C-alpha positions in Angstrom: 117.0 21.7 116.4 114.5 22.5 114.0 113.9 19.9 111.1 114.7 20.8 107.7 111.3 20.0 106.9 110.9 23.8 108.3 112.1 25.2 105.2 109.8 27.4 103.5 107.7 27.7 106.5 105.9 30.9 107.2 104.1 32.9 110.6 102.0 35.7 110.5 101.4 38.3 113.3 99.0 41.4 113.5 98.3 44.4 115.6 96.2 47.3 115.4 98.3 50.6 115.5 97.1 52.5 119.3 99.2 55.3 121.1 101.5 52.2 122.9 102.9 51.2 119.4 103.5 54.7 118.2 107.2 56.7 117.5 106.0 59.5 119.7 105.0 57.0 122.9 107.9 55.2 121.6 110.5 57.6 121.2 111.7 56.1 118.2 110.2 59.5 116.4 107.6 62.2 117.1 104.6 61.4 115.1 101.7 59.3 116.3 102.3 56.4 113.3 103.4 53.3 113.5 107.0 52.9 115.4 109.7 51.1 113.2 110.8 49.3 116.7 106.9 48.0 117.1 107.5 46.9 113.4 110.6 45.1 114.1 108.7 43.7 117.0 105.9 42.3 115.1 108.2 40.8 112.2 110.2 38.9 114.8 106.6 37.7 115.9 105.7 36.5 112.8 109.1 34.5 112.6 108.5 33.3 115.9 105.1 31.9 114.8 106.8 30.1 111.7 108.7 27.7 114.2 107.4 24.6 115.9 110.1 24.0 118.4 110.8 21.1 120.7 109.9 21.2 125.1 112.9 23.2 126.4 113.9 25.0 123.0 112.9 28.6 122.0 114.5 30.8 119.7 116.2 34.6 119.7 116.8 37.1 117.2 120.2 37.7 116.1 120.1 40.0 113.1 117.2 42.3 112.0 118.1 44.3 108.3 114.4 45.8 107.5 113.2 49.0 105.4 110.1 50.7 106.9 109.1 51.8 103.9 105.4 54.3 104.8 103.9 55.3 107.9 100.9 53.6 109.7 98.6 55.7 111.3 96.5 54.7 114.3 93.9 53.0 114.3 94.6 50.9 111.0 95.6 47.4 111.1 99.1 45.9 110.1 100.4 42.6 110.0 103.9 40.8 109.3 104.7 38.0 107.4 107.7 35.7 107.9 109.4 32.9 105.6 112.2 30.4 106.3 114.3 30.5 103.6 117.1 28.9 104.9 119.2 27.3 107.6 122.6 26.6 109.2 123.0 24.5 112.0 120.6 25.9 114.6 121.2 29.4 112.9 117.4 30.1 110.3 117.2 32.8 107.6 113.9 34.6 107.1 112.4 36.8 104.8 109.8 39.3 106.2 107.6 42.1 105.0 104.5 43.7 106.4 101.5 45.8 104.9 98.5 47.7 106.2 95.7 47.9 104.8 96.3 50.1 102.4 99.5 48.4 101.4 103.4 47.4 102.0 105.0 48.9 104.9 108.7 46.9 105.0 110.6 44.1 103.9 113.6 42.9 105.0 115.5 39.8 106.4 115.8 38.0 110.1 118.0 35.6 111.4 117.2 33.6 114.7 119.2 31.2 116.5 117.5 28.0 118.3 118.6 27.6 121.8 118.2 25.7 124.8 116.2 27.7 127.4 117.4 26.8 130.8 121.4 27.1 128.6 120.2 30.4 127.5 119.3 31.8 130.6 122.2 30.0 133.0 124.3 32.1 130.5 122.4 35.6 131.3 122.4 34.8 134.8 126.0 33.9 135.1 127.1 37.2 133.1 129.2 39.1 134.8 128.0 42.2 137.0 124.5 40.1 136.7 
């Protein structure tokens, strides 16, 4: 389990907007701007980067509540930051935010749960119909 010393730890992730991560390509809209699903994935990556987990552990996202407040055009850098703000057992809470070269583009909260990689994959494989 994540140690309490992880609280207030921060992580960061960065990308450049390209055709691959636009709303038009990801089918979350029709415009050639950074897609909301790509923004959320970048925020989740920042949260993962905030954690130091033991061998055999991973974290899975269980909640994302994000406002995507400004568009980022193709060719511009965009980055996300995540700060651990709390913990309840294996569940971690994050404040997430994102910005591009011109200013803020999104903000919200995110929750992740620390799990055993082996147990999680076994549950997925044993799911009815899998």
